[in-house]
N, C-alpha and C positions, 0 to 999 in steps of 0.2 A: 585343426578345426580353420576354416576362413576368415577372413574380416566379410562386415556385412557388407552388402553396397548399396548405394544410396544414388536414384535420379533425383535431380533436381530441375522443377520446370517452371521457368518464368519468362518473360517475355520484355521483362525488365532484366538489363543487364549488372544494373548495382546493386539489384536485388542477388541474381546468384552468383555475382561476387560475393558477397557477404555470408549466404549460408552455403558456399563453398568451401569460404576460407572457413567458417566454425565446424563443417563437418571433416575435412582435412584434420584442423586440431584436435578435433575428438577419436584419427585416428582410423574412420571409416574410407574404403573406399568409394567411388561417387564418379555419378559421369552428367554433365548438364546437357537440357535441354530449352533451344529457345522460343519453341512455340509449340502448342498443343499436336501441332503435327507433325513434329519431328518427335516429339516424347511417344507417339505411336508408332512411330517405326524402330524404338527403340525397345523399347517397354517386350521383355523377355524374363522367362522363368526365372535369371541372375539377379533380379534383384529383389532386397530385403524390404526395402520401401521406398518410396517414391512421396517425394516432398513439391506438393505443385501448388501454384495460385491459381485464381478463380479466372481472372476477368484476361482473355489474351483473345487473339482476332480468329475466326471461325471455330476451333476447338477451343473449350474451355476446360477449366478444372473437372467440373462432373463427366464431361464425356473422358476425361485421360481418366480419371478413377475408376468410372465405369470399364477402359478397355482394362486397366492393370488387373480390376480384379476378376475380367474373364482369363486372361492369360494364366494370374497364377490366385489363384483364391485365398490364398494365406498371404499373402502384400500384402502389407501397411500401407496406406495412405495419407497424407497429412495436409490439413488444408492449408497457405495462409494467405489471407487473404482481407481486405477492406471490402467491409460490408456496403455494396453500392446498391445494384440492382438485381444482379443473377442470384439467386441462395442458393446455400450448395442443398445438393437431395440426401432424405432422412436416407441413413443407412452405410452411405456411399464410403466416408471416412470415418479413419481411426480416432484421427485427433482433429478440430480447428484451431488455430492461432491466429488472433486477426491482427494486422497491418495499424502499426508499427510493431516490427516484431519486436517481442518480448524474448530475448536468448535464451535464456534461462528455461522462460518456457516452451522456447522453441525443443531443445535439450532433455526436456523430461519427457516431451512428446516422442523424440528419435529412441529412447531408451527405454 
């Protein structure tokens, strides 16, 4: 059985580094995208899970989640965000974790 593969999407390099270190320690394969546009180009059927931020330039977390679900209806999408102006669309996300991220909550969301 192959490892689960996770795409981490955030325009904040510190957040990407922290989450990627976590998923690496948990033994997952992963790839990172530093923008919604980059994520849209990367997302394919090889990913089991997408962890995305909401507030990014041009393409936000709702757009990333919608695209991921169009590509693979079985993909899990986890939103990590600070509630500001853009609200998550109902039904797009399998789990929502508020920033600052509680890593035990994120681990439970990934599992």
